[in-house]
C-alpha positions as a Markdown table, in Angstrom:
| # | Residue | x | y | z |
|---|---|---|---|---|
| 1 | Met | 0.0 | 0.0 | 0.0 |
| 2 | Ile | 1.3 | 3.4 | -1.0 |
| 3 | Pro | 0.8 | 6.3 | 1.6 |
| 4 | Cys | -1.6 | 9.0 | 0.4 |
| 5 | Ser | 1.0 | 11.7 | 0.1 |
| 6 | Arg | 3.3 | 9.5 | -2.0 |
| 7 | Arg | 0.4 | 8.3 | -4.1 |
| 8 | Gly | -0.7 | 11.9 | -4.8 |
| 9 | Ser | 2.9 | 12.8 | -5.6 |
| 10 | Thr | 3.2 | 9.9 | -8.0 |
| 11 | Thr | -0.1 | 10.8 | -9.7 |
| 12 | Ala | 1.0 | 14.5 | -10.0 |
| 13 | Ser | 4.3 | 13.4 | -11.5 |
| 14 | Ser | 2.8 | 10.9 | -13.9 |
| 15 | Thr | 0.4 | 13.5 | -15.3 |
| 16 | Gly | 3.1 | 16.1 | -15.9 |
| 17 | Gly | 2.4 | 18.1 | -12.7 |
| 18 | Asp | 4.8 | 19.2 | -10.0 |
| 19 | Pro | 4.0 | 17.3 | -6.7 |
| 20 | Phe | 5.5 | 20.1 | -4.6 |
| 21 | Ala | 3.6 | 23.0 | -6.2 |
| 22 | Asp | 0.4 | 21.0 | -6.8 |
| 23 | Ile | 0.1 | 19.1 | -3.6 |
| 24 | Gln | 2.6 | 19.9 | -0.8 |
| 25 | Leu | 2.7 | 23.7 | -1.1 |
| 26 | Pro | -1.1 | 24.2 | -1.1 |
| 27 | Lys | -1.4 | 21.9 | 2.0 |
| 28 | Ala | 1.3 | 23.8 | 3.8 |
| 29 | Val | -0.3 | 27.2 | 3.0 |
| 30 | Ile | -3.6 | 26.0 | 4.4 |
| 31 | Ala | -1.9 | 24.8 | 7.6 |
| 32 | Leu | -0.2 | 28.2 | 8.1 |
| 33 | Lys | -3.5 | 30.1 | 7.4 |
| 34 | Gln | -5.3 | 27.9 | 9.9 |
| 35 | Gly | -2.6 | 28.5 | 12.6 |
| 36 | Val | -2.8 | 32.3 | 12.1 |
| 37 | Gly | -6.6 | 32.0 | 12.3 |
| 38 | Arg | -6.3 | 30.4 | 15.7 |
| 39 | Leu | -4.0 | 33.1 | 16.9 |
| 40 | Ile | -5.9 | 36.2 | 15.7 |
| 41 | Arg | -9.6 | 35.8 | 15.5 |
| 42 | Asp | -10.7 | 39.5 | 15.5 |
| 43 | Arg | -9.4 | 43.0 | 15.9 |
| 44 | Arg | -9.4 | 42.8 | 19.7 |
| 45 | Asp | -6.9 | 39.9 | 19.7 |
| 46 | His | -3.2 | 40.5 | 19.8 |
| 47 | Gly | -0.4 | 38.2 | 18.9 |
| 48 | Val | 2.8 | 37.7 | 17.1 |
| 49 | Leu | 3.5 | 35.2 | 14.4 |
| 50 | Val | 7.2 | 34.5 | 14.1 |
| 51 | Ile | 8.4 | 32.6 | 11.1 |
| 52 | Cys | 12.1 | 32.0 | 11.3 |
| 53 | Asp | 12.3 | 30.0 | 8.1 |
| 54 | Pro | 14.5 | 32.0 | 5.6 |
| 55 | Arg | 12.7 | 30.2 | 2.7 |
| 56 | Met | 9.8 | 32.6 | 3.2 |
| 57 | Val | 11.9 | 35.4 | 1.8 |
| 58 | Asn | 14.6 | 33.5 | -0.1 |
| 59 | Lys | 12.6 | 31.1 | -2.2 |
| 60 | Pro | 10.0 | 32.0 | -4.9 |
| 61 | Tyr | 7.3 | 29.9 | -3.2 |
| 62 | Gly | 7.7 | 32.0 | 0.0 |
| 63 | Ala | 5.6 | 34.7 | -1.6 |
| 64 | Thr | 2.7 | 32.2 | -1.8 |
| 65 | Phe | 2.7 | 31.9 | 1.9 |
| 66 | Ile | 3.0 | 35.6 | 2.5 |
| 67 | Lys | 0.1 | 36.4 | 0.1 |
| 68 | Ser | -2.1 | 33.9 | 1.9 |
| 69 | Leu | -1.9 | 35.7 | 5.2 |
| 70 | Pro | -4.3 | 38.4 | 6.3 |
| 71 | Ala | -3.3 | 42.0 | 5.9 |
| 72 | Ile | -1.4 | 42.4 | 9.2 |
| 73 | Pro | 1.7 | 44.5 | 10.0 |
| 74 | Arg | 4.9 | 42.7 | 9.1 |
| 75 | Thr | 8.4 | 43.4 | 10.0 |
| 76 | Arg | 11.9 | 41.9 | 10.1 |
| 77 | Asp | 13.0 | 44.6 | 12.6 |
| 78 | Leu | 13.3 | 43.3 | 16.2 |
| 79 | Asp | 13.0 | 46.8 | 17.6 |
| 80 | Cys | 9.6 | 47.2 | 16.0 |
| 81 | Leu | 8.6 | 43.9 | 17.7 |
| 82 | Gly | 9.7 | 45.3 | 21.0 |
| 83 | Glu | 7.5 | 48.4 | 20.4 |
| 84 | Phe | 4.6 | 46.2 | 19.7 |
| 85 | Phe | 5.0 | 44.4 | 23.0 |
| 86 | Ser | 5.5 | 47.7 | 24.8 |
| 87 | Gly | 2.2 | 49.0 | 23.3 |
| 88 | Leu | 0.4 | 45.8 | 24.5 |
| 89 | Ala | 1.7 | 46.4 | 28.0 |
| 90 | Glu | 0.6 | 50.1 | 28.0 |
| 91 | Ala | -2.8 | 49.1 | 26.6 |
| 92 | Ala | -3.2 | 46.5 | 29.4 |
| 93 | Ser | -2.5 | 49.0 | 32.2 |
| 94 | Pro | -5.7 | 49.9 | 34.1 |
| 95 | Asp | -5.4 | 53.6 | 33.7 |
| 96 | Ser | -4.8 | 53.7 | 29.9 |
| 97 | Ala | -7.3 | 54.8 | 27.3 |
| 98 | Pro | -8.3 | 52.2 | 24.7 |
| 99 | Thr | -6.0 | 52.1 | 21.7 |
| 100 | Asp | -5.9 | 50.4 | 18.4 |
| 101 | Leu | -2.5 | 48.7 | 18.1 |
| 102 | Phe | -3.0 | 48.2 | 14.3 |
| 103 | Gln | -2.7 | 51.9 | 13.5 |
């Protein structure tokens, strides 16, 4: 018996397709989108998605992942990340006015 992923890859290859682009990449994109959806459900939620895989910016297929994500602020600057967390701490203090951290 051939495992499902191998069978799908074999079928994609035999029909002239690309098993990575046709099967594995779409499944990985869906898994990432589902994970982000569990982290941030609405505008009142706050979280940080950290992707440390350099293929996201170094490989052509990385753009497929990036485009699949919601329109949320992105950065590669650690100082900006620190500012985000500082803003969360300030927003959580009892005497602070409500703020929108996405501005």
